[in-house]
OpenMM code with the backbone's topology and positions (N, CA, C; nanometers):
from openmm import Vec3, app, unit

residues = "MET ALA SER ILE SER ILE ILE HIS LYS LEU GLU GLY MET VAL HIS HIS GLU GLN PRO LEU LYS GLU ARG ILE ALA HIS ALA ILE PHE ARG LEU SER ALA GLN GLN SER LYS LEU GLU HIS THR ALA SER LYS LEU ARG GLN ARG ASP GLN GLU LEU PHE GLN ARG CYS ILE GLY ALA GLN VAL ALA ARG ASP THR ALA HIS ALA LYS ILE TYR ALA ASN GLU CYS ALA GLU ILE ARG LYS ILE ALA LYS ILE VAL LEU GLY SER GLN LEU ALA LEU GLU ARG ALA ALA LEU ARG LEU GLN THR VAL GLU GLU PHE GLY ASP VAL LEU VAL GLN ILE ALA PRO VAL ILE ASP VAL VAL ARG GLU THR LYS SER GLN ILE ALA GLY VAL ILE PRO GLU VAL GLY ASN GLU LEU GLU GLU VAL ASN SER MET LEU SER ASP MET SER LEU GLU THR GLY GLU THR GLU ALA PRO ASP LEU GLU THR SER VAL SER ASN GLU GLU ALA ARG LYS VAL LEU GLN".split()
positions = [
    Vec3(4.2122, 0.6301, 0.0574),
    Vec3(4.1153, 0.5719, -0.0320),
    Vec3(3.9817, 0.5467, 0.0390),
    Vec3(3.9890, 0.5049, 0.1657),
    Vec3(3.8668, 0.4772, 0.2416),
    Vec3(3.7868, 0.6051, 0.2655),
    Vec3(3.8586, 0.7172, 0.2870),
    Vec3(3.7878, 0.8429, 0.3101),
    Vec3(3.7143, 0.8897, 0.1854),
    Vec3(3.7652, 0.8570, 0.0678),
    Vec3(3.6984, 0.8942, -0.0569),
    Vec3(3.5663, 0.8194, -0.0703),
    Vec3(3.5654, 0.6908, -0.0369),
    Vec3(3.4399, 0.6155, -0.0470),
    Vec3(3.3372, 0.6646, 0.0541),
    Vec3(3.3805, 0.7064, 0.1718),
    Vec3(3.2888, 0.7621, 0.2719),
    Vec3(3.2291, 0.8925, 0.2205),
    Vec3(3.3104, 0.9744, 0.1582),
    Vec3(3.2621, 1.1007, 0.1022),
    Vec3(3.1589, 1.0738, -0.0068),
    Vec3(3.1859, 0.9744, -0.0925),
    Vec3(3.0912, 0.9405, -0.1982),
    Vec3(2.9590, 0.8906, -0.1386),
    Vec3(2.9669, 0.8123, -0.0310),
    Vec3(2.8444, 0.7634, 0.0342),
    Vec3(2.7642, 0.8790, 0.0917),
    Vec3(2.8349, 0.9720, 0.1578),
    Vec3(2.7653, 1.0879, 0.2144),
    Vec3(2.7027, 1.1736, 0.1049),
    Vec3(2.7747, 1.1925, -0.0052),
    Vec3(2.7189, 1.2685, -0.1168),
    Vec3(2.5961, 1.1978, -0.1732),
    Vec3(2.6017, 1.0658, -0.1805),
    Vec3(2.4878, 0.9886, -0.2298),
    Vec3(2.3662, 1.0040, -0.1412),
    Vec3(2.3890, 1.0183, -0.0090),
    Vec3(2.2775, 1.0351, 0.0835),
    Vec3(2.2148, 1.1739, 0.0671),
    Vec3(2.2974, 1.2734, 0.0409),
    Vec3(2.2486, 1.4105, 0.0327),
    Vec3(2.1982, 1.4448, -0.1063),
    Vec3(2.2662, 1.4012, -0.2098),
    Vec3(2.2301, 1.4342, -0.3466),
    Vec3(2.1644, 1.3139, -0.4133),
    Vec3(2.0346, 1.3159, -0.4133),
    Vec3(1.9602, 1.2071, -0.4753),
    Vec3(1.9545, 1.2279, -0.6258),
    Vec3(1.9389, 1.1184, -0.6989),
    Vec3(1.9307, 1.1270, -0.8431),
    Vec3(1.8018, 1.1977, -0.8867),
    Vec3(1.6956, 1.1739, -0.8125),
    Vec3(1.5648, 1.2274, -0.8473),
    Vec3(1.5507, 1.3694, -0.7917),
    Vec3(1.5035, 1.4635, -0.8708),
    Vec3(1.4827, 1.6001, -0.8201),
    Vec3(1.3812, 1.6026, -0.7054),
    Vec3(1.3954, 1.7008, -0.6201),
    Vec3(1.3105, 1.7136, -0.5021),
    Vec3(1.1621, 1.7194, -0.5391),
    Vec3(1.1294, 1.7933, -0.6441),
    Vec3(0.9895, 1.8063, -0.6848),
    Vec3(0.9305, 1.6705, -0.7234),
    Vec3(1.0093, 1.5864, -0.7885),
    Vec3(0.9612, 1.4524, -0.8252),
    Vec3(0.9419, 1.3654, -0.7015),
    Vec3(1.0317, 1.3790, -0.6056),
    Vec3(1.0170, 1.3001, -0.4829),
    Vec3(0.8954, 1.3445, -0.4032),
    Vec3(0.8664, 1.4728, -0.4045),
    Vec3(0.7455, 1.5217, -0.3374),
    Vec3(0.6229, 1.4652, -0.4076),
    Vec3(0.6231, 1.4660, -0.5404),
    Vec3(0.5111, 1.4095, -0.6162),
    Vec3(0.4947, 1.2608, -0.5843),
    Vec3(0.6060, 1.1905, -0.5723),
    Vec3(0.6012, 1.0482, -0.5386),
    Vec3(0.5434, 1.0277, -0.3978),
    Vec3(0.5830, 1.1122, -0.3039),
    Vec3(0.5290, 1.1031, -0.1674),
    Vec3(0.3785, 1.1298, -0.1677),
    Vec3(0.3350, 1.2270, -0.2464),
    Vec3(0.1915, 1.2567, -0.2574),
    Vec3(0.1182, 1.1359, -0.3135),
    Vec3(0.1742, 1.0743, -0.4158),
    Vec3(0.1133, 0.9558, -0.4762),
    Vec3(0.1003, 0.8428, -0.3748),
    Vec3(0.2073, 0.8193, -0.2989),
    Vec3(0.2045, 0.7108, -0.2004),
    Vec3(0.1058, 0.7405, -0.0879),
    Vec3(0.0988, 0.8653, -0.0454),
    Vec3(0.0010, 0.9018, 0.0573),
    Vec3(-0.1409, 0.8812, 0.0044),
    Vec3(-0.1628, 0.9178, -0.1209),
    Vec3(-0.2950, 0.8993, -0.1818),
    Vec3(-0.3326, 0.7519, -0.1887),
    Vec3(-0.2352, 0.6683, -0.2184),
    Vec3(-0.2612, 0.5240, -0.2226),
    Vec3(-0.3026, 0.4729, -0.0851),
    Vec3(-0.2382, 0.5236, 0.0179),
    Vec3(-0.2738, 0.4807, 0.1539),
    Vec3(-0.4106, 0.5359, 0.1939),
    Vec3(-0.4412, 0.6569, 0.1485),
    Vec3(-0.5743, 0.7116, 0.1739),
    Vec3(-0.6809, 0.6225, 0.1108),
    Vec3(-0.6551, 0.5749, -0.0090),
    Vec3(-0.7502, 0.4857, -0.0765),
    Vec3(-0.7690, 0.3565, 0.0020),
    Vec3(-0.6602, 0.3000, 0.0518),
    Vec3(-0.6709, 0.1785, 0.1329),
    Vec3(-0.7529, 0.2045, 0.2587),
    Vec3(-0.7291, 0.3184, 0.3207),
    Vec3(-0.8053, 0.3518, 0.4414),
    Vec3(-0.9527, 0.3729, 0.4091),
    Vec3(-0.9819, 0.4337, 0.2951),
    Vec3(-1.1215, 0.4536, 0.2537),
    Vec3(-1.1897, 0.3189, 0.2334),
    Vec3(-1.1198, 0.2261, 0.1703),
    Vec3(-1.1749, 0.0920, 0.1494),
    Vec3(-1.2004, 0.0232, 0.2839),
    Vec3(-1.1057, 0.0354, 0.3742),
    Vec3(-1.1212, -0.0235, 0.5073),
    Vec3(-1.2384, 0.0412, 0.5813),
    Vec3(-1.2501, 0.1717, 0.5718),
    Vec3(-1.3602, 0.2420, 0.6377),
    Vec3(-1.4949, 0.1955, 0.5826),
    Vec3(-1.5009, 0.1749, 0.4530),
    Vec3(-1.6241, 0.1272, 0.3906),
    Vec3(-1.6615, -0.0114, 0.4431),
    Vec3(-1.5621, -0.0999, 0.4509),
    Vec3(-1.5875, -0.2345, 0.5031),
    Vec3(-1.6315, -0.2286, 0.6494),
    Vec3(-1.5706, -0.1400, 0.7260),
    Vec3(-1.6091, -0.1256, 0.8669),
    Vec3(-1.7525, -0.0744, 0.8799),
    Vec3(-1.7904, 0.0209, 0.7954),
    Vec3(-1.9286, 0.0722, 0.7991),
    Vec3(-2.0282, -0.0394, 0.7672),
    Vec3(-1.9967, -0.1204, 0.6660),
    Vec3(-2.0843, -0.2317, 0.6296),
    Vec3(-2.0980, -0.3295, 0.7456),
    Vec3(-1.9846, -0.3665, 0.8036),
    Vec3(-1.9856, -0.4626, 0.9136),
    Vec3(-2.0617, -0.4060, 1.0340),
    Vec3(-2.0423, -0.2787, 1.0626),
    Vec3(-2.1130, -0.2145, 1.1734),
    Vec3(-2.2633, -0.2178, 1.1494),
    Vec3(-2.3034, -0.1848, 1.0277),
    Vec3(-2.4459, -0.1837, 0.9954),
    Vec3(-2.5055, -0.3244, 1.0077),
    Vec3(-2.4328, -0.4237, 0.9599),
    Vec3(-2.4786, -0.5625, 0.9676),
    Vec3(-2.4957, -0.6064, 1.1131),
    Vec3(-2.3966, -0.5795, 1.1951),
    Vec3(-2.4046, -0.6204, 1.3357),
    Vec3(-2.5093, -0.5396, 1.4120),
    Vec3(-2.5255, -0.4137, 1.3744),
    Vec3(-2.6286, -0.3316, 1.4386),
    Vec3(-2.7670, -0.3894, 1.4095),
    Vec3(-2.7894, -0.4308, 1.2857),
    Vec3(-2.9178, -0.4920, 1.2501),
    Vec3(-2.9391, -0.6225, 1.3273),
    Vec3(-2.8326, -0.7009, 1.3419),
    Vec3(-2.8422, -0.8239, 1.4203),
    Vec3(-2.8742, -0.7932, 1.5659),
    Vec3(-2.8141, -0.6873, 1.6175),
    Vec3(-2.8393, -0.6457, 1.7555),
    Vec3(-2.9861, -0.6093, 1.7733),
    Vec3(-3.0389, -0.5342, 1.6775),
    Vec3(-3.1811, -0.4968, 1.6830),
    Vec3(-3.2683, -0.6219, 1.6775),
    Vec3(-3.2344, -0.7132, 1.5866),
    Vec3(-3.3104, -0.8378, 1.5748),
    Vec3(-3.3070, -0.9186, 1.7028),
    Vec3(-3.1909, -0.9247, 1.7659),
    Vec3(-3.1787, -0.9993, 1.8917),
    Vec3(-3.2596, -0.9333, 2.0023),
    Vec3(-3.2615, -0.8011, 2.0051),
    Vec3(-3.3399, -0.7321, 2.1075),
    Vec3(-3.4891, -0.7528, 2.0846),
    Vec3(-3.5307, -0.7474, 1.9598),
    Vec3(-3.6721, -0.7707, 1.9289),
    Vec3(-3.7113, -0.9122, 1.9708),
    Vec3(-3.6196, -1.0084, 1.9513),
    Vec3(-3.6458, -1.1467, 1.9889),
    Vec3(-3.6218, -1.1699, 2.1386),
    Vec3(-3.5864, -1.0649, 2.2107),
    Vec3(-3.5593, -1.0701, 2.3550),
    Vec3(-3.4432, -1.1652, 2.3886),
    Vec3(-3.3478, -1.1710, 2.2972),
    Vec3(-3.2267, -1.2509, 2.3167),
    Vec3(-3.1163, -1.1542, 2.3613),
    Vec3(-3.1162, -1.1202, 2.4901),
    Vec3(-3.0251, -1.0170, 2.5407),
    Vec3(-2.8786, -1.0594, 2.5331),
    Vec3(-2.8520, -1.1883, 2.5467),
    Vec3(-2.7129, -1.2342, 2.5407),
    Vec3(-2.6525, -1.2028, 2.4036),
    Vec3(-2.7233, -1.2379, 2.2970),
    Vec3(-2.6729, -1.2088, 2.1630),
    Vec3(-2.6734, -1.0582, 2.1348),
    Vec3(-2.7738, -0.9889, 2.1825),
    Vec3(-2.7810, -0.8441, 2.1629),
    Vec3(-2.6581, -0.7764, 2.2238),
    Vec3(-2.6163, -0.8217, 2.3425),
    Vec3(-2.4979, -0.7644, 2.4076),
    Vec3(-2.3711, -0.7955, 2.3279),
    Vec3(-2.3616, -0.9175, 2.2772),
    Vec3(-2.2443, -0.9549, 2.1970),
    Vec3(-2.2350, -0.8655, 2.0743),
    Vec3(-2.3472, -0.8479, 2.0042),
    Vec3(-2.3480, -0.7640, 1.8839),
    Vec3(-2.3190, -0.6179, 1.9183),
    Vec3(-2.3746, -0.5718, 2.0290),
    Vec3(-2.3524, -0.4325, 2.0699),
    Vec3(-2.2046, -0.4091, 2.1023),
    Vec3(-2.1430, -0.5038, 2.1727),
    Vec3(-2.0005, -0.4905, 2.2051),
    Vec3(-1.9148, -0.4910, 2.0784),
    Vec3(-1.9497, -0.5762, 1.9851),
    Vec3(-1.8733, -0.5821, 1.8604),
    Vec3(-1.8906, -0.4531, 1.7805),
    Vec3(-2.0114, -0.3991, 1.7799),
    Vec3(-2.0346, -0.2695, 1.7132),
    Vec3(-1.9473, -0.1614, 1.7757),
    Vec3(-1.9391, -0.1622, 1.9078),
    Vec3(-1.8571, -0.0621, 1.9769),
    Vec3(-1.7105, -0.0752, 1.9367),
    Vec3(-1.6596, -0.1978, 1.9283),
    Vec3(-1.5211, -0.2195, 1.8881),
    Vec3(-1.4979, -0.1734, 1.7443),
    Vec3(-1.5900, -0.2072, 1.6564),
    Vec3(-1.5777, -0.1666, 1.5161),
    Vec3(-1.5788, -0.0144, 1.5053),
    Vec3(-1.6619, 0.0503, 1.5839),
    Vec3(-1.6693, 0.1968, 1.5793),
    Vec3(-1.5417, 0.2613, 1.6317),
    Vec3(-1.4761, 0.1976, 1.7306),
    Vec3(-1.3474, 0.2488, 1.7781),
    Vec3(-1.2429, 0.2406, 1.6670),
    Vec3(-1.2395, 0.1278, 1.5988),
    Vec3(-1.1442, 0.1108, 1.4885),
    Vec3(-1.1770, 0.2092, 1.3764),
    Vec3(-1.3045, 0.2254, 1.3468),
    Vec3(-1.3461, 0.3186, 1.2415),
    Vec3(-1.3047, 0.4612, 1.2752),
    Vec3(-1.3107, 0.4959, 1.4027),
    Vec3(-1.2700, 0.6299, 1.4448),
    Vec3(-1.1194, 0.6495, 1.4214),
    Vec3(-1.0401, 0.5470, 1.4507),
    Vec3(-0.8959, 0.5546, 1.4257),
    Vec3(-0.8693, 0.5677, 1.2766),
    Vec3(-0.9406, 0.4884, 1.1968),
    Vec3(-0.9220, 0.4927, 1.0513),
    Vec3(-0.9606, 0.6305, 0.9977),
    Vec3(-1.0712, 0.6857, 1.0442),
    Vec3(-1.1141, 0.8180, 0.9987),
    Vec3(-1.0115, 0.9244, 1.0368),
    Vec3(-0.9631, 0.9194, 1.1595),
    Vec3(-0.8614, 1.0152, 1.2019),
    Vec3(-0.7362, 1.0040, 1.1164),
    Vec3(-0.6994, 0.8811, 1.0835),
    Vec3(-0.5823, 0.8589, 0.9990),
    Vec3(-0.6062, 0.9119, 0.8582),
    Vec3(-0.7275, 0.8901, 0.8051),
    Vec3(-0.7607, 0.9431, 0.6721),
    Vec3(-0.7467, 1.0948, 0.6707),
    Vec3(-0.8003, 1.1594, 0.7717),
    Vec3(-0.7944, 1.3056, 0.7773),
    Vec3(-0.6507, 1.3547, 0.7899),
    Vec3(-0.5719, 1.2862, 0.8702),
    Vec3(-0.4323, 1.3269, 0.8870),
    Vec3(-0.3545, 1.3104, 0.7569),
    Vec3(-0.3779, 1.1999, 0.6868),
    Vec3(-0.3081, 1.1796, 0.5594),
    Vec3(-0.3538, 1.2798, 0.4544),
    Vec3(-0.4817, 1.3111, 0.4554),
    Vec3(-0.5312, 1.4119, 0.3609),
    Vec3(-0.4660, 1.5465, 0.3893),
    Vec3(-0.4541, 1.5801, 0.5173),
    Vec3(-0.3912, 1.7050, 0.5573),
    Vec3(-0.2452, 1.7071, 0.5113),
    Vec3(-0.1753, 1.5947, 0.5303),
    Vec3(-0.0353, 1.5870, 0.4887),
    Vec3(-0.0221, 1.5976, 0.3366),
    Vec3(-0.1102, 1.5282, 0.2635),
    Vec3(-0.1052, 1.5333, 0.1169),
    Vec3(-0.1339, 1.6745, 0.0667),
    Vec3(-0.2297, 1.7415, 0.1275),
    Vec3(-0.2593, 1.8797, 0.0871),
    Vec3(-0.1402, 1.9706, 0.1113),
    Vec3(-0.0738, 1.9510, 0.2242),
    Vec3(0.0428, 2.0342, 0.2537),
    Vec3(0.1539, 2.0072, 0.1526),
    Vec3(0.1747, 1.8814, 0.1192),
    Vec3(0.2767, 1.8486, 0.0196),
    Vec3(0.2402, 1.9043, -0.1179),
    Vec3(0.1118, 1.9035, -0.1516),
    Vec3(0.0703, 1.9617, -0.2792),
    Vec3(0.0987, 2.1108, -0.2814),
    Vec3(0.0768, 2.1759, -0.1686),
    Vec3(0.1083, 2.3183, -0.1585),
    Vec3(0.2581, 2.3402, -0.1757),
    Vec3(0.3362, 2.2561, -0.1102),
    Vec3(0.4820, 2.2650, -0.1225),
    Vec3(0.5229, 2.2436, -0.2670),
    Vec3(0.4642, 2.1438, -0.3300),
    Vec3(0.4974, 2.1110, -0.4679),
    Vec3(0.4660, 2.2282, -0.5610),
    Vec3(0.3510, 2.2912, -0.5385),
    Vec3(0.3098, 2.3999, -0.6266),
    Vec3(0.3849, 2.5291, -0.6012),
    Vec3(0.4147, 2.5569, -0.4746),
    Vec3(0.4719, 2.6868, -0.4428),
    Vec3(0.6155, 2.6819, -0.3924),
    Vec3(0.6691, 2.5622, -0.3726),
    Vec3(0.8099, 2.5466, -0.3409),
    Vec3(0.8538, 2.5909, -0.2033),
    Vec3(0.7639, 2.6046, -0.1089),
    Vec3(0.7995, 2.6495, 0.0254),
    Vec3(0.8412, 2.5301, 0.1114),
    Vec3(0.9409, 2.4560, 0.0654),
    Vec3(0.9793, 2.3294, 0.1281),
    Vec3(1.0342, 2.3486, 0.2684),
    Vec3(1.1174, 2.4455, 0.2879),
    Vec3(1.1848, 2.4585, 0.4169),
    Vec3(1.0889, 2.4734, 0.5338),
    Vec3(0.9771, 2.5364, 0.5128),
    Vec3(0.8840, 2.5600, 0.6221),
    Vec3(0.7802, 2.4491, 0.6343),
    Vec3(0.7577, 2.3721, 0.5298),
    Vec3(0.6420, 2.2848, 0.5255),
    Vec3(0.6670, 2.1356, 0.5483),
    Vec3(0.7852, 2.0844, 0.5239),
    Vec3(0.8075, 1.9395, 0.5296),
    Vec3(0.8000, 1.8854, 0.6720),
    Vec3(0.8578, 1.9515, 0.7691),
    Vec3(0.8629, 1.8985, 0.9063),
    Vec3(0.7251, 1.8686, 0.9641),
    Vec3(0.6264, 1.9577, 0.9496),
    Vec3(0.4956, 1.9235, 1.0052),
    Vec3(0.4320, 1.8032, 0.9354),
    Vec3(0.4609, 1.7872, 0.8072),
    Vec3(0.4083, 1.6716, 0.7340),
    Vec3(0.4710, 1.5441, 0.7908),
    Vec3(0.6000, 1.5487, 0.8169),
    Vec3(0.6695, 1.4332, 0.8750),
    Vec3(0.6049, 1.3962, 1.0085),
    Vec3(0.5769, 1.4965, 1.0906),
    Vec3(0.5147, 1.4704, 1.2205),
    Vec3(0.3770, 1.4069, 1.2058),
    Vec3(0.2968, 1.4557, 1.1109),
    Vec3(0.1627, 1.4012, 1.0893),
    Vec3(0.1717, 1.2570, 1.0414),
    Vec3(0.2611, 1.2306, 0.9460),
    Vec3(0.2750, 1.0946, 0.8935),
    Vec3(0.3232, 1.0007, 1.0040),
    Vec3(0.4194, 1.0445, 1.0845),
    Vec3(0.4721, 0.9615, 1.1939),
    Vec3(0.3616, 0.9305, 1.2952),
    Vec3(0.2855, 1.0320, 1.3337),
    Vec3(0.1778, 1.0119, 1.4313),
    Vec3(0.0686, 0.9204, 1.3749),
    Vec3(0.0334, 0.9410, 1.2493),
    Vec3(-0.0684, 0.8584, 1.1852),
    Vec3(-0.0212, 0.7140, 1.1770),
    Vec3(0.1059, 0.6940, 1.1427),
    Vec3(0.1628, 0.5588, 1.1353),
    Vec3(0.1507, 0.4890, 1.2698),
    Vec3(0.1824, 0.5603, 1.3774),
    Vec3(0.1765, 0.4965, 1.5092),
    Vec3(0.0333, 0.4608, 1.5475),
    Vec3(-0.0638, 0.5394, 1.5030),
    Vec3(-0.2036, 0.5097, 1.5344),
    Vec3(-0.2582, 0.3946, 1.4515),
    Vec3(-0.2214, 0.3875, 1.3254),
    Vec3(-0.2834, 0.2913, 1.2342),
    Vec3(-0.2068, 0.1592, 1.2294),
    Vec3(-0.0814, 0.1566, 1.2718),
    Vec3(0.0021, 0.0366, 1.2591),
    Vec3(-0.0599, -0.0848, 1.3274),
    Vec3(-0.1244, -0.0664, 1.4415),
    Vec3(-0.1864, -0.1787, 1.5111),
    Vec3(-0.3151, -0.2254, 1.4460),
    Vec3(-0.3787, -0.1381, 1.3698),
    Vec3(-0.5059, -0.1702, 1.3056),
    Vec3(-0.4845, -0.2261, 1.1659),
    Vec3(-0.4028, -0.1555, 1.0851),
    Vec3(-0.3738, -0.1979, 0.9471),
    Vec3(-0.2223, -0.1902, 0.9278),
    Vec3(-0.1496, -0.2973, 0.9614),
    Vec3(-0.0030, -0.2947, 0.9560),
    Vec3(0.0536, -0.2592, 0.8185),
    Vec3(-0.0130, -0.3016, 0.7119),
    Vec3(0.0358, -0.2734, 0.5768),
    Vec3(0.0435, -0.1225, 0.5523),
    Vec3(-0.0588, -0.0497, 0.5946),
    Vec3(-0.0603, 0.0960, 0.5796),
    Vec3(0.0482, 0.1569, 0.6688),
    Vec3(0.0635, 0.1042, 0.7892),
    Vec3(0.1668, 0.1533, 0.8798),
    Vec3(0.3059, 0.1383, 0.8200),
    Vec3(0.3333, 0.0243, 0.7575),
    Vec3(0.4640, 0.0025, 0.6949),
    Vec3(0.4876, 0.1000, 0.5803),
    Vec3(0.3859, 0.1214, 0.4987),
    Vec3(0.3991, 0.2141, 0.3856),
    Vec3(0.4210, 0.3566, 0.4364),
    Vec3(0.3514, 0.3939, 0.5432),
    Vec3(0.3692, 0.5279, 0.5990),
    Vec3(0.5095, 0.5444, 0.6566),
    Vec3(0.5664, 0.4378, 0.7093),
    Vec3(0.7042, 0.4438, 0.7581),
    Vec3(0.7991, 0.4754, 0.6425),
    Vec3(0.7752, 0.4138, 0.5268),
    Vec3(0.8589, 0.4409, 0.4100),
    Vec3(0.8405, 0.5846, 0.3612),
    Vec3(0.7162, 0.6322, 0.3587),
    Vec3(0.6900, 0.7711, 0.3183),
    Vec3(0.7592, 0.8656, 0.4163),
    Vec3(0.7500, 0.8341, 0.5446),
    Vec3(0.8133, 0.9176, 0.6463),
    Vec3(0.9647, 0.9220, 0.6255),
    Vec3(1.0228, 0.8101, 0.5897),
    Vec3(1.1663, 0.8057, 0.5631),
    Vec3(1.2020, 0.8941, 0.4432),
    Vec3(1.1197, 0.8854, 0.3378),
    Vec3(1.1419, 0.9713, 0.2197),
    Vec3(1.1366, 1.1185, 0.2578),
    Vec3(1.0345, 1.1537, 0.3355),
    Vec3(1.0169, 1.2937, 0.3742),
    Vec3(1.1310, 1.3404, 0.4646),
    Vec3(1.1765, 1.2527, 0.5526),
    Vec3(1.2896, 1.2881, 0.6396),
    Vec3(1.4146, 1.3134, 0.5574),
    Vec3(1.4365, 1.2304, 0.4553),
    Vec3(1.5510, 1.2521, 0.3665),
    Vec3(1.5406, 1.3877, 0.2970),
    Vec3(1.4196, 1.4210, 0.2520),
    Vec3(1.3993, 1.5509, 0.1866),
    Vec3(1.4273, 1.6640, 0.2845),
    Vec3(1.3822, 1.6455, 0.4070),
    Vec3(1.4023, 1.7474, 0.5090),
    Vec3(1.5508, 1.7687, 0.5353),
    Vec3(1.6248, 1.6594, 0.5449),
    Vec3(1.7696, 1.6708, 0.5643),
    Vec3(1.8355, 1.7399, 0.4465),
    Vec3(1.7888, 1.7073, 0.3271),
    Vec3(1.8464, 1.7661, 0.2063),
    Vec3(1.8228, 1.9161, 0.2001),
    Vec3(1.7061, 1.9606, 0.2452),
    Vec3(1.6748, 2.1032, 0.2397),
    Vec3(1.7344, 2.1789, 0.3569),
    Vec3(1.7840, 2.1058, 0.4572),
    Vec3(1.8477, 2.1714, 0.5709),
    Vec3(1.7489, 2.2227, 0.6731),
    Vec3(1.6318, 2.1709, 0.6762),
    Vec3(1.5296, 2.2165, 0.7685),
    Vec3(1.5659, 2.1775, 0.9105),
    Vec3(1.5468, 2.2703, 1.0036),
    Vec3(1.5816, 2.2409, 1.1421),
    Vec3(1.4638, 2.2537, 1.2372),
    Vec3(1.3653, 2.3317, 1.2045),
    Vec3(1.2564, 2.3567, 1.2973),
    Vec3(1.1240, 2.3137, 1.2376),
    Vec3(1.0363, 2.2577, 1.3202),
    Vec3(0.9077, 2.2091, 1.2728),
    Vec3(0.7948, 2.2948, 1.3295),
    Vec3(0.7313, 2.3779, 1.2463),
    Vec3(0.6147, 2.4503, 1.2955),
    Vec3(0.4996, 2.3539, 1.3189),
    Vec3(0.4035, 2.3962, 1.3992),
    Vec3(0.2917, 2.3092, 1.4358),
    Vec3(0.1932, 2.2970, 1.3206),
    Vec3(0.1538, 2.1738, 1.2893),
    Vec3(0.0530, 2.1471, 1.1863),
    Vec3(-0.0724, 2.1027, 1.2599),
    Vec3(-0.1606, 2.1971, 1.2861),
    Vec3(-0.2790, 2.1632, 1.3622),
    Vec3(-0.4030, 2.1733, 1.2758),
    Vec3(-0.5113, 2.1190, 1.3269),
    Vec3(-0.6328, 2.1164, 1.2482),
    Vec3(-0.7194, 2.2391, 1.2706),
    Vec3(-0.6868, 2.3228, 1.3671),
    Vec3(-0.7670, 2.4421, 1.3890),
    Vec3(-0.7351, 2.5449, 1.2804),
    Vec3(-0.8262, 2.6405, 1.2632),
    Vec3(-0.8048, 2.7411, 1.1598),
    Vec3(-0.6962, 2.8372, 1.2060),
    Vec3(-0.6129, 2.8800, 1.1117),
    Vec3(-0.4983, 2.9625, 1.1469),
    Vec3(-0.5263, 3.1121, 1.1368),
    Vec3(-0.6287, 3.1501, 1.0613),
    Vec3(-0.6589, 3.2917, 1.0490),
    Vec3(-0.8053, 3.3107, 1.0103),
    Vec3(-0.8454, 3.4352, 0.9991),
    Vec3(-0.9851, 3.4674, 0.9678),
    Vec3(-1.0244, 3.4186, 0.8289),
    Vec3(-0.9319, 3.4247, 0.7340),
    Vec3(-0.9612, 3.3796, 0.5983),
    Vec3(-0.9955, 3.2294, 0.5969),
    Vec3(-0.9188, 3.1488, 0.6698),
    Vec3(-0.9467, 3.0063, 0.6781),
    Vec3(-1.0832, 2.9820, 0.7432),
    Vec3(-1.1153, 3.0633, 0.8429),
    Vec3(-1.2465, 3.0502, 0.9099),
    Vec3(-1.3594, 3.0802, 0.8110),
    Vec3(-1.3393, 3.1797, 0.7235),
    Vec3(-1.4390, 3.2110, 0.6223),
    Vec3(-1.4566, 3.0972, 0.5234),
    Vec3(-1.3453, 3.0342, 0.4862),
    Vec3(-1.3523, 2.9203, 0.3935),
    Vec3(-1.4347, 2.8095, 0.4564),
    Vec3(-1.4126, 2.7830, 0.5829),
    Vec3(-1.4884, 2.6768, 0.6513),
    Vec3(-1.6371, 2.7093, 0.6578),
    Vec3(-1.6682, 2.8372, 0.6782),
    Vec3(-1.8097, 2.8759, 0.6867),
    Vec3(-1.8750, 2.8633, 0.5507),
] * unit.nanometer
topology = app.Topology()
chain = topology.addChain("A")
for resn in residues:
    res = topology.addResidue(resn, chain)
    for name in ("N", "CA", "C"):
        topology.addAtom(name, app.Element.getBySymbol(name[0]), res)
């Protein structure tokens, strides 16, 4: 009797109630929501940077070097965080685009693993800056890993930002 319940649990892990295409759509939706949060954060960072930069200029004009240095250091810190947020936005956009391609053309076996890697890497970068986004990305990563297990994927091709062929280079130009 115990072995039957274990089999049912394993079947439940492999055979989800929701079709794969719906789960991919849900993952795309959740990634888009996190992209929106990152965009909002980036906007706030740009505003804060601009405000502190103006204060820095004002302090320099007033020959108040101590305050100018404080503002300059804070601007530098904000710009470092903004760079992380921008990189995370781009990575999530790349992952969402790949999932949209998978959703439209059904090439799941080749495409899910690189998306998982991008989401995992982005989560590790953003978790210290915006923990809420990091937690949500962990959940998305878990969903994608489940999909990957369900499809039987074993190998992860590289998902890089460089152009893969001449046609992609033409699109960029």
